[in-house]
N, C-alpha and C positions, 0 to 999 in steps of 0.2 A: 572261315579265316577272317580275323579282324583287320581293321584298317590301322592307320597310324593316327594317334591322338596327340595334338599339340595344344598345350594350354598356356596362355599368357596371363600373368598376374599384372595387370596394367590398366590404364585408362583406355577404353576401346577406341576413342578417336585417335589417340597416338598410334595405336597398332594399325588401324585402318589406313592411316596416311602412309604407312610403310609397306603395305601390301601392293603387289603388282596389279595393274589394270587387267581386267578380264581374266582373272586367275581362278575364279570359283564358279562352279556350275549351279550351286544352290546355296541360298542363305535363309536360315530360319532365325528369327529373334523373338524373344519373349521379354520385352522391356518392362520396367516397373510400370504399374498401372496408374500411378499418380492418385492413390487412394487418400493421401493426406494423413496417413497414420503409419506407425511402425509395424512392419510385418514380423511376426514371431512364430516359431515352431519349437515346442518343448518336447524333448524325448524323455519318456518315463520307463522305468523297469520295475518289476515286482520282486520282493524277497519275502521269505517266510517270516512271519511275525505274529506271535500269539495275540497281540493287541491290534493287529491290522484290521482295516475296515472292509477289505474284500474277502469274500469267502469262496473257496474253490472246491475242487473235487474232494469228496470225503470229509467235508467240513473244515478243511485246513484254511487257516487265515493268512492273508498276505497284506503287505503294506506297499504303497507306491513310492518310489524314490525318483526324484528328478535327476536325470543324468546330465542334460545340457539344454541350453536355450540359444537358438540361433535367431538373429534379428537383423533387419536393415531398415533404414528410413525410406519410405516410399512417398516422397513429396517433392515437388518441384514448383518454383514460382512461375516458370514459363515452360511448360512441358514441350510444346511444339518447337520452341527455340532450342531446347536441349536435344530433341530428336533429329531435327532437320539436317544438320551437318553430318550426322552419322548415316542418315538415309541417302544423302548425296554420295557419300563415300561407298555405301553399299552398291549403288548403281554403277559406280566406276569400276569396282572390282568384280562385278558379275560378268561372266562370259556372254557372248552374243546370243546363246541359247539358254541363258541362265534365268532362274526364277528367284523371287524373294517372297517369303511369307512372314507376316508380322502378326503376332499373337497379342490381342488386346481385350479389354472388357468394355462395358457400356459407357464408362466415364469419358474415354478419349477416342474411341474408334471412329466416330463420325468426323472429328477434326483431322485425325491422322489420315483418313481416307482422302479427304480433300487435298491434303498436302502431298500425298503419294500420287494423286492424279496430276498434280502440277510437276512433280519430279519425273515420273515415268510416262505421263500422258494417259488420258482416260482410256484410250484404246488398249493400253497394256494391262488394264485390270481384267483378270480372268475369272476369279471366283471370290465370293464371301462364304467361308465355311463356318458353320455354327457348331461349336462343341457344347452339347447340352448334358447336364448332369443333375442328379437329384440327391443332394447331400448337404447337411448343415442346417443352420437355423433359418427360420422363416420370419418375415415381418408381417404385422397386421395392418400396416399403413399403406402398402402398395403391393403390386405383384412382386414376389420374391425373385431376385436376379439369380438365375441358375444356368447361365451359359456364358461362354467366352466367344470371341469372334477372331477368325484368322483370315487376314486379307492376303490374297495371292496376286502378285504382279509378275509379268514376264518382261524381260528386257526387250524381246522382240515378240509381239503377240502372234506372229505367224510361225514362230519357231521356238518350241519349248518342249521339255520332257513331260509326258503324261502317259504312264504305262498302266492302263486300267487292268490289264491281265495280271499284274502283280499284286493287286489289292486283295485283302481278305474279303470273304463273302459273308453275308448276313442271312439268317434264317427268315423265311417268309412269315409274315404275321398271320396269314390265313393259308397254311400249307395245303389244305384240302382243295383250294381253288386253282392250284397249278399242277402241271404234269409231274410225275415222279422224277423225271430228269432235271427239271428246274428245281424241284424241292431238294434234290441231292446236291445240286451245284450251288444253291443259295443265290442271293441277289446282290448286286453292286450297291455300296453305300451311295447316298445322295450327298448334297452339300450340308446336311444336318447329321452330325455324328453324336450318337448317344454312347457315352463312356463314363464310368465312375471316376471320381478323383482318386488320387493316391491315398489309400487308407492310412490313417494315422497309426494304425497298429499292424499294417501289412508288411510283407517281406521287401516290397519295393521301396519303402520309405527310406530317405536319407537323413531326415531331420531338418532339411533346409526348407524355409518358408516358400510357399507358392510353387512347390515342385510339380511338374506336369507328368502325366502318366505315359509310360513307354508305349502303350497300345496306340495312342494318338500319334506319337512321333515315329514309331516304326512304320505305320501306314504311310506317313508322309515320305519317309526315306525310300521305301520300296516303290512307291508310285511315281515320285517326282525326281528321282535320281537314278543313275545307271552305274554299274561297276566301272571304276576308274575315275568317277567324278570326285572333285574336291568340294567339301562342304564347310560352311562357316556359321558360327553362332557367336556374336559378340556381346550378348547378354547371357552368358552361359549358366549362371546360377548353380544349381546342383549338378549340372552336366548331363541331364537326361537326353538332350538332343545328341550330344557326343556319344552317349551310350548306345542310342539307337543306330547312329551311323556306324559305329564300330561293330555292332552285332551283324551288320549287313556288308561288312568289308569295305566301307568307304573311309577315305582319309578325311579328317575333320580338324579344323582349327577352332579353338574355343578361347574366349576372352572374358575376363571378369576382374573388376577392381576390388571386389570384396574379399578380404582375407578368409572369412568363414566359408565362402563359396570354394575357394582354393583348397581349404582343408577337407571339405566334403568330397571334392573331386579326387584328391589324393587317395582318400580311402576307397572311393568308388572304383577307381581305375588301377588299383594295386594289382600287380601281376599281369597287366596288359602292356601293349607297346604304347606307352604314353610319355611324352616329354613335357616337363614343366619349366617354363622360361620366365 
């Protein structure tokens, strides 16, 4: 049974200021990474065309047709000044046993970590989760960046939700070295999560730039929240976190100021219990 999805098309700072204190048990955000460039995702479809450049089964030829291109500017003059008031509000709306996860990449994670230490206290830092993937172009000038970082902070480091028994299990890399019982049960993930990105041609794709995979977000929802919890993502983007929350029966509030993000979420949540405000 799904939860209730509430989507706000608005500036997230305005919405955060209107939310009640201590009203959410979990917050996940995937803010812009401050790459300094426009993020784009182009959707293509194929059609039969005798002059097409792609050859399929039986020698039939196809042409690629651009359906749409989604984009947003990912650049800020002062990234920390942009994030800080939003993170202060995030702390205010978290319940006493609540947790915050902030999804970043190598460009800003170290600076945001120091800022979060100042807002929550260093003792409230619980984990740095590394999401590693192996997809896309490589550089010959340095080690290719193929991971994101998720910072986990608890409002109260002595009181937070972590349900290890709800996690998916992983196969052992050397199954012959463990007992049949352990082999059948699998092992718990560590703080390094190997998971492919959303395939540009897969069924999960929405066409929105920087979409995150459901596998990562469902693990977070299952382990870090409980039935009855209220969840929040105020950089909602394609709505992947909201989708994961809904699949596990959690009520979730999503916020995004980008009209393209709202269009993607309207398509994604069609037929579900979703309100758009």
